[in-house]
C-alpha positions in Angstrom: -53.3 -18.4 4.0 -50.0 -16.7 4.6 -47.1 -16.6 2.2 -43.6 -17.5 3.4 -42.0 -14.2 2.4 -38.4 -15.5 2.2 -39.3 -18.5 0.1 -41.5 -16.3 -2.2 -38.6 -13.9 -2.6 -36.2 -16.7 -3.5 -38.7 -18.0 -6.0 -39.0 -14.5 -7.6 -35.2 -14.1 -7.7 -34.7 -17.5 -9.2 -37.3 -16.9 -11.8 -35.8 -13.6 -12.8 -32.4 -15.1 -13.1 -33.6 -17.9 -15.4 -35.6 -15.3 -17.5 -32.5 -13.1 -17.7 -30.3 -16.0 -18.8 -32.8 -17.0 -21.5 -33.1 -13.4 -22.8 -29.3 -13.0 -22.8 -29.0 -16.2 -24.8 -31.6 -15.0 -27.3 -29.6 -11.7 -27.7 -26.5 -13.7 -28.5 -28.2 -16.0 -31.0 -30.6 -13.4 -32.6 -29.4 -9.9 -31.9 -31.3 -8.2 -34.6 -34.6 -9.8 -33.9 -34.2 -9.2 -30.1 -33.4 -5.5 -30.7 -36.5 -5.1 -32.9 -38.6 -6.8 -30.3 -37.2 -4.7 -27.5 -38.0 -1.6 -29.5 -41.5 -2.8 -30.1 -42.0 -3.5 -26.4 -40.7 0.1 -25.5 -42.6 1.8 -28.4 -39.3 3.0 -29.8 -37.2 2.8 -32.9 -33.9 1.2 -31.8 -32.6 0.3 -35.2 -29.7 2.8 -34.9 -28.5 1.1 -31.7 -26.8 -2.1 -31.1 -26.2 -4.6 -28.3 -23.0 -4.1 -26.3 -23.1 -7.1 -24.0 -20.2 -8.9 -22.5 -20.2 -12.0 -20.3 -19.4 -9.8 -17.3 -22.2 -7.3 -18.1 -24.7 -10.1 -18.6 -23.7 -11.6 -15.3 -23.9 -8.4 -13.3 -27.2 -7.4 -15.0 -28.7 -10.8 -14.1 -27.5 -10.5 -10.5 -29.0 -7.1 -10.1 -32.3 -8.1 -11.7 -32.5 -11.2 -9.4 -31.8 -9.1 -6.3 -34.5 -6.6 -7.4 -37.0 -9.4 -8.1 -36.2 -10.9 -4.7 -36.8 -7.7 -2.9 -40.0 -7.1 -4.8 -41.2 -10.6 -4.1 -40.4 -10.3 -0.4 -42.3 -6.9 -0.2 -45.2 -8.3 -2.2 -45.5 -11.4 0.2 -45.3 -9.2 3.3 -48.0 -6.8 1.9 -50.2 -9.7 1.0 -49.7 -11.2 4.5 -50.6 -7.9 6.2 -53.7 -7.4 4.1 -55.0 -10.9 4.1 -57.3 -12.0 6.8 -58.6 -15.5 7.6 -61.9 -14.0 8.8 -63.0 -12.7 5.4 
């Protein structure tokens, strides 16, 4: 089975955009809890830091993450298609 690399890339980009939007909303609603969780995920103490997020920075960040996820998904699908064989 072959993956359609463009469709897979768009699915990855769309998923990343939705995830970014949800994370940004959580940061707006619960900034302290999200900062603590981010520190736990990175194995760092981020208590001295704070969020500096504007609407524009959230929009640009989401756009870049969606593009990166799309490129990664396209590459992943193409590598899968090159390595898969129907005869195995």
